[in-house]
DRENFIKOL-280044 format. One line per 5 residues: number of its first residue (from 1); their letters; for each residue x, y, z of N, C-alpha, C. Coordinates in pm, whole numbers. Each point is the difference from the previous one (the first is absolute). Example, Ala and Ser with C-alpha at 12.3 -4.5 7.8 and 13.67 -1.06 7.14 Angstrom:
1	as	1319:-569:780:-89:119:0:90:120:0 ~ -35:105:-72:82:119:6:-77:109:73
***
This chain:
1	miaad	2924:4359:-2349:-36:2:-141:-111:103:-20 ~ 0:59:-119:-102:97:-38:-16:-4:-152 ~ -122:26:-44:-30:13:-142:-39:145:-26 ~ 20:45:-121:-38:137:-37:-96:-5:-117 ~ -97:90:4:-95:14:-109:65:78:-114
6	tstwv	-66:-3:-114:51:69:-118:23:148:26 ~ -89:64:75:14:143:25:132:33:69 ~ 39:-81:95:127:22:70:118:-35:-89 ~ -12:-109:-75:108:-36:-92:27:111:-101 ~ -107:55:-57:17:107:-100:70:119:64
11	ayleg	-43:38:119:65:112:69:147:-30:27 ~ 28:-119:46:138:-41:27:85:6:-128 ~ -53:-55:-109:74:-1:-126:22:139:-57 ~ -88:93:37:15:139:-44:90:80:92 ~ 53:-65:105:93:67:90:-63:76:115
16	atend	-126:-30:31:-69:70:109:74:-23:132 ~ -15:96:90:66:-9:130:-100:-5:116 ~ -130:-10:-31:-100:-9:106:18:-130:77 ~ -68:-11:114:23:-112:91:-22:-137:-63 ~ -100:-16:-85:-24:-132:-57:113:-42:-94
21	aellr	49:94:-80:111:-31:-91:126:-32:80 ~ 21:71:108:116:-28:86:-13:-134:69 ~ -120:-35:45:-22:-131:62:24:-111:-101 ~ -43:19:-124:25:-100:-104:149:-9:-28 ~ 66:113:-9:145:2:-23:72:-80:110
26	qalsd	-41:21:125:62:-71:111:-31:-150:-5 ~ -124:-35:-32:-37:-141:-11:80:-70:-110 ~ 20:68:-110:81:-56:-109:145:-19:46 ~ 52:99:68:138:-6:49:18:-116:99 ~ -102:-21:85:4:-106:102:-46:-135:-54
31	kqavm	-34:-4:-128:-53:-122:-63:-126:-50:72 ~ -86:95:33:-125:-30:69:-122:30:-86 ~ 19:32:-127:-111:32:-90:-41:-124:-80 ~ -132:-20:-9:-55:-105:-86:-93:67:-100 ~ -22:-65:-112:-80:57:-108:-132:-75:-14
36	apvvl	-109:75:-1:-130:-59:-30:-8:-19:-151 ~ -46:-116:-47:-2:-28:-144:-72:106:-83 ~ -112:50:49:-75:100:-76:80:129:-12 ~ 70:37:105:83:121:-4:111:-16:-103 ~ 63:-116:-2:103:-26:-100:-57:15:-141
41	sells	-117:-56:-23:-64:11:-132:-29:145:-36 ~ -51:76:98:-30:141:-27:127:77:-34 ~ 107:-22:76:124:72:-25:61:-37:-135 ~ -2:-128:-33:57:-45:-127:-85:42:-120 ~ -121:46:24:-89:45:-108:41:135:-57
46	dpklp	88:71:69:46:131:-47:98:-19:-116 ~ -39:38:-122:90:-20:-115:129:82:9 ~ 3:101:88:119:84:13:91:-46:115 ~ -37:-108:67:81:-51:110:133:-51:-53 ~ 110:54:50:131:-48:-47:16:-150:27
51	sqvaa	67:-68:-92:14:-145:12:78:-40:125 ~ 94:82:42:75:-29:123:-92:2:122 ~ -90:96:3:-95:10:111:-95:-119:-3 ~ -48:-34:-118:-90:-116:-14:68:-126:50 ~ 126:-18:-32:73:-119:44:17:-1:152
56	sladl	28:116:57:16:9:146:-131:-30:72 ~ -110:51:-54:-131:-26:60:-33:-149:-6 ~ 29:-61:-112:-31:-142:-19:85:-89:90 ~ 113:51:48:88:-78:88:-45:0:146 ~ -94:87:35:-46:5:139:-81:-126:34
61	pliqt	3:-42:128:-82:-114:40:-148:29:-27 ~ -66:-92:-64:-140:16:-40:-90:-73:98 ~ -105:67:45:-100:-66:84:-69:-105:-86 ~ 1:-122:45:-62:-109:-74:-148:-11:33 ~ -80:-27:-100:-141:-24:27:-16:-145:46
66	tvgyw	-94:-19:90:-25:-133:53:-140:-45:-41 ~ -27:-127:24:-131:-56:-36:-110:84:64 ~ -97:37:-80:-114:78:47:20:150:-7 ~ 117:43:-47:30:144:-6:-106:78:-78 ~ -35:-49:-117:-94:74:-86:-137:9:64
71	qragl	-43:-106:67:-129:2:70:6:99:117 ~ 107:-5:78:14:92:113:3:145:-47 ~ 69:26:-110:7:137:-52:-138:48:-45 ~ -75:-88:-66:-136:36:-42:-91:27:117 ~ 10:-84:102:-83:18:120:40:127:76
76	lrakv	129:28:3:47:123:64:-56:122:-73 ~ 8:-2:-130:-52:113:-78:-150:15:21 ~ -73:-112:1:-144:5:24:-31:59:137 ~ 79:-35:99:-22:51:136:18:152:4 ~ 104:49:-67:24:145:-4:-110:70:-78
81	lsrgr	-38:-55:-114:-106:60:-81:-133:2:75 ~ -27:-105:78:-127:-6:74:-9:110:105 ~ 112:54:38:4:110:97:-9:137:-69 ~ -22:-3:-131:-12:124:-75:133:70:-25 ~ 108:-74:9:133:57:-18:54:-35:-137
86	rarlg	94:78:-46:67:-24:-128:92:-121:15 ~ -3:-88:-99:83:-121:5:39:-41:-141 ~ 106:61:-50:48:-38:-133:56:-142:6 ~ -16:-71:-109:45:-139:-4:149:-12:30 ~ 81:83:-62:145:-5:24:34:22:146
91	dalva	-70:94:63:24:26:142:-38:-121:85 ~ -110:-65:-34:-42:-118:75:105:-111:-13 ~ 55:-16:-118:102:-103:-23:128:31:79 ~ 41:125:2:117:40:77:-27:-22:149 ~ -115:46:46:-34:-15:142:-2:-147:41
96	qscid	-61:-86:-81:-7:-141:35:138:-64:4 ~ 88:38:-92:137:-51:2:68:33:132 ~ -14:125:44:63:43:125:-63:-68:121 ~ -132:-13:-2:-69:-68:111:47:-144:9 ~ 5:-69:-114:42:-140:-2:142:-18:51
101	egvpl	88:93:-37:142:-11:37:25:56:140 ~ -97:77:51:17:61:132:101:113:1 ~ 9:73:-112:93:112:-7:-77:131:-11 ~ 54:106:61:-62:132:-12:12:51:-143 ~ -91:88:-37:2:63:-132:34:148:16
106	ltrdr	104:41:-67:42:139:-4:-65:63:-122 ~ -80:105:21:-75:58:-111:-31:147:22 ~ -26:69:-109:-50:137:2:-150:2:-29 ~ -53:-113:-41:-139:-11:-45:-91:-24:120 ~ -74:99:37:-87:-7:117:-118:-96:-19
111	dfraf	-26:-44:-125:-108:-96:-23:26:-133:72 ~ 125:-28:31:33:-125:69:-53:-3:144 ~ -36:117:54:-56:2:137:-124:-87:10 ~ -78:-7:-107:-121:-83:1:35:-148:19 ~ 111:-44:-57:43:-139:16:54:-24:140
116	aqaag	63:102:57:49:-11:137:-118:-13:96 ~ -103:78:-22:-118:-5:86:-78:-130:-17 ~ -7:-50:-122:-79:-120:-28:70:-129:39 ~ 133:-3:-10:69:-128:15:131:8:76 ~ 30:113:59:120:8:81:129:16:-76
121	lhlvl	-5:44:-125:123:28:-74:78:105:80 ~ 126:-28:26:86:95:74:57:101:-100 ~ -33:126:20:45:107:-91:106:87:64 ~ 92:44:-84:93:108:34:-26:105:-107 ~ -71:106:40:-41:100:-97:108:106:-17
126	gsl	28:30:-125:101:101:-33:-65:130:-42 ~ 80:87:-55:-46:131:-44:-86:-8:-124 ~ -88:97:-12:-81:11:-122:51:116:-82
***
């Protein structure tokens, strides 16, 4: 199983052929892709997203939040911020979802490295 961040999803949906988009394409084909709730919200926020694509995204298995998720996400973000690193709230929520589920995160966003260093988030970094 693998989850993808918004940056990789956008590249994939635009037809990119870099390694992260290809890895996502393969994970989808193998039914090994899961969706982080925050990523789904970000993708569905695009008013130009075709309704067929929105429906397909919503059909993917969603990582479920568990008891204490919000507290863990806040503490994770605080830990990253205390190290003087950038920690956007949305990124912290995505990272915590992947940590809780034990799935790697496929992303182009190098800011996630801070979450990997702080809490062991497993990253698969794609092209920038």
